[in-house]
C-alpha positions in Angstrom: -6.3 9.0 9.8 -8.4 12.1 9.8 -11.4 12.8 12.0 -13.8 11.2 9.5 -11.8 7.9 9.6 -10.3 8.4 6.1 -6.8 7.1 5.3 -4.7 8.4 2.4 -2.4 5.9 0.7 0.7 7.9 -0.4 0.9 8.5 -4.2 4.2 6.7 -4.5 2.6 3.5 -3.1 -0.5 3.9 -5.3 1.6 4.3 -8.4 3.9 1.4 -7.6 0.9 -0.9 -7.1 -1.0 0.5 -10.1 -3.9 1.4 -7.8 -6.8 3.4 -9.2 -9.9 4.8 -7.5 -12.5 2.1 -6.9 -13.7 -0.5 -4.3 -11.4 -2.1 -1.8 -11.9 -4.8 0.7 -11.1 -4.1 4.4 -10.3 -7.1 6.5 -9.7 -7.3 10.2 -6.5 -9.2 10.6 -5.5 -9.8 14.2 -4.9 -6.4 15.7 -4.7 -4.6 12.3 -6.6 -3.9 9.2 -5.7 -5.4 5.8 -6.6 -3.5 2.6 -7.2 -5.8 -0.4 -7.4 -4.6 -4.0 -7.4 -6.2 -7.4 -3.8 -6.2 -8.5 -2.0 -6.3 -11.8 0.0 -9.3 -12.9 3.2 -7.8 -11.5 2.0 -8.0 -7.9 2.6 -11.4 -6.4 2.3 -12.8 -2.9 5.6 -14.0 -1.4 5.9 -15.2 2.2 2.5 -13.8 3.1 3.4 -10.3 1.7 2.6 -8.6 -1.5 5.6 -8.0 -3.7 6.0 -6.0 -6.9 7.7 -8.4 -9.3 10.2 -6.9 -11.6 9.7 -3.4 -10.2 12.0 -1.1 -8.3 13.0 -2.1 -4.8 12.2 0.3 -2.0 15.3 1.7 -0.5 15.7 2.9 3.1 15.4 6.5 1.7 12.1 5.6 0.0 10.7 4.2 3.2 11.8 7.3 5.2 10.2 9.5 2.5 6.9 7.5 2.8 6.9 7.7 6.6 7.6 11.5 6.5 4.8 12.0 3.9 2.5 10.1 6.2 3.2 12.4 9.1 2.3 15.6 7.1 
């Protein structure tokens, strides 16, 4: 998060979710914040989590890459 309170969602995640610029809902969820967006038909909820149906599965390398990109 930058000094102005902005958070960047990594491009890989935005592309996999089909996110485009527009409004989002921010919801206080326990000790965290949940971001809700309108999703495409391939995003479903499973066990309380959003899952991309029929899409590629994130590998351990993908997750490491996302975490490294977040630290930059």
